[in-house]
N, C-alpha and C positions, 0 to 999 in steps of 0.2 A: 429502429432497433429496440429490442427488449433486453432487460437485465433480470436475471434470476439471482437474487442475492440471498445467500444463507448466512444469517447473522446469529452469532452465539455470544451472549453476555452472561451465561449462567455462572453463578458463584462470585460475581463482581457487581459493584454498584458505585454510583457517584453521589457523594454528599453535596449538599448545597442547592443552589437555585436551579440547577439543570434538571433535577427530578428524574434522572434516567433518560431524558430525551436524547442525550448524546450517545446512548447505547441502543437506539431503536432503528429498526429497518426503515421506518418512515423518514428518519433523518438522513440516513446514508444512501439508500437506494437512488433517490433523485440526484444526489451529488455525484455519486460514482457514475451513473448513467450520463450525466452532463460531461464529466471529464472524459469518459471513454469515447463518447460521440465527438467531442472536440478533437481528440487525437486522431481518431479514425477518419474524420471528414476533412482533415487538413493534409493535402498532399505534400506539404513541406515538412511534415513531422514523420519520423520513423514509426511505422505501425505494421505489424504482420498482416499480410494480405487476407488471411482467413478472418481476422477481426474486422477488416474493412468490408468484407463481403457477408459476414454472418448476420442473419436476422435476429439472433439472440446470443448473448454471452452470459456465462454464469461465473460466479466467484463466491468464495467464502470470506467472511470478515469475523474474526473472533477477538473479543476483548478478554484479557486475563490479568493476573497479577504478576509480580516479580518472580514468585516461586514457580508459577506455571511456565513463564517464558524462559526462565533459567534452565528448567528441565529440558525444554526443546532446544535451547541454545547448546546445552551440553551434548544432547543426543545427536544433533545434526551438524553442529559447527565445531564440536569438541572444544568449546570455550566455556569457562566457568563464569557463573554469575548471570544476572539479568541483562537484557538489552531493551531497546525501546520498541523495535518493530522487526518482525521476521516475515519474509515473503516466500511462499512455496509456489514456484511457477510451474504450471502444468502445460503451458503452451509451447508447442514446437511447430514452427511454420513449415509444415510438410505438405506435399501434394495429395496425401491420402484423406484429407478432410472432405466430407461429403457435403456438397453444396446444399444449403437449406438447413443443415444441422446446427444445433447450438454449439458454441465453442466454450470449453472450460478453460478459464484463465488461471485458476489456482486459488490460493488462500493467503490472506494477510492476517497476521496475528500481532496485536498491540498490547503492551503492558501498560495498564492504567497507572500503576504505581510510578513507573519511570516517566510516563507522560506527564503526570502531576508534577514530579520533581523538575523535569525539564521546562515545563511552563513557568514554574516559579523561578528557576535559574535565569530564564530569558525574559522574565517580567512581562509575560503575555498570558492570555487566557488558555484554559485547557481546550477550549473549542479550537483555537488557532493551532495548538500543538497537535491535536488529533487530526485535523485536516492536513497539516504538514506531513505527519508520519504516514497517513493513509495514502496521500497523493504520491509520496515517494515509493511506497510499497506497490501501488498500482502501476506506476511507470516501469518498475522492474518486471511485473507480470506481463507487461506489454513489450518486453524485450529491451528496455532501456538499461544501460549500464554506464559506469563511469570509471574506466581504468586509468584515466589521466585527467589532468586539470581542465583541459578543454571540454571533454565530454561531461565532466562533473558540473562545470559552469553552465553548459547547455541544459542539463537535466534540472539543476536548481532553478534556472530561469523559467523553464517550463512549469515547474512546481509553483513558482510565484504567480505565473499567469493563470494556472488552474485555480489557485486560491483567489485570485483577483476576480475571475468570472463567477465565482460563487460568493463573493463578498467577504472573503477571509484572508486578508493580506497582512502577514507579519512583517515587521521591519526587515528589510533586506540584509542589513549588517548583522543580524542575529543568527544568520544561517551560514556564515562563511566557513565554519569549521565542520559542517555536516558532511559525512561521507558514508560509504557503505560498500558492500560487495555482493555479488550474485553468484549462485552456484547453478550448474547445469540442471535442466528439467528432468534428468534421468531419475533423480531421487523421488520425484513425484509418483512414479510408478510403484515405488516401494511403500510410501506412506503419504500419498496425495501431495507430494511436493518437493520442490527444490527451494533452498533458502536464501534469504537476503537479510543482511543485518545492517542497520545504520547505527552510528554512534556519534555522539557529540563530544569532541575533546576540548 
């Protein structure tokens, strides 16, 4: 399987030792490909059939600041203020997919400002935080949701496993309050997306 990743980090930067490597296609394309391949190749994990069969998937990953994500949060979620991650899901597992065609998953948008703050609050690295947020957004693009405690626990356990296979494991007890919600993919047709928001209380 191939991944076509469109990464946008225009207007933002990371200070410190990372030198922007956490905002590069070279960093995220292999990680996302590994995560998608893991989910789609495991028959015990929920995954849309079009993703299991597709020779190529594409998605967008955008890094922004609190002002940028607050604007999207207001526009799409009718909620004031910034959030950490929004997922705009394009995927709808329908029979009209043409075999052999690439599958568009949607877009993940991350606020670096909020990610920095949450990393500090949880006493771990920005690298951990970004992997956590992006893995959560990706699972929503793949159809995962958590309307109840049982499904939330399953989703968070899978996130921990995804971080484990890429060598980025945050302490489990630091994520017990992470939750989010997902909106129908119909909004994607309006502006490339349906949204997801996670928040840490």
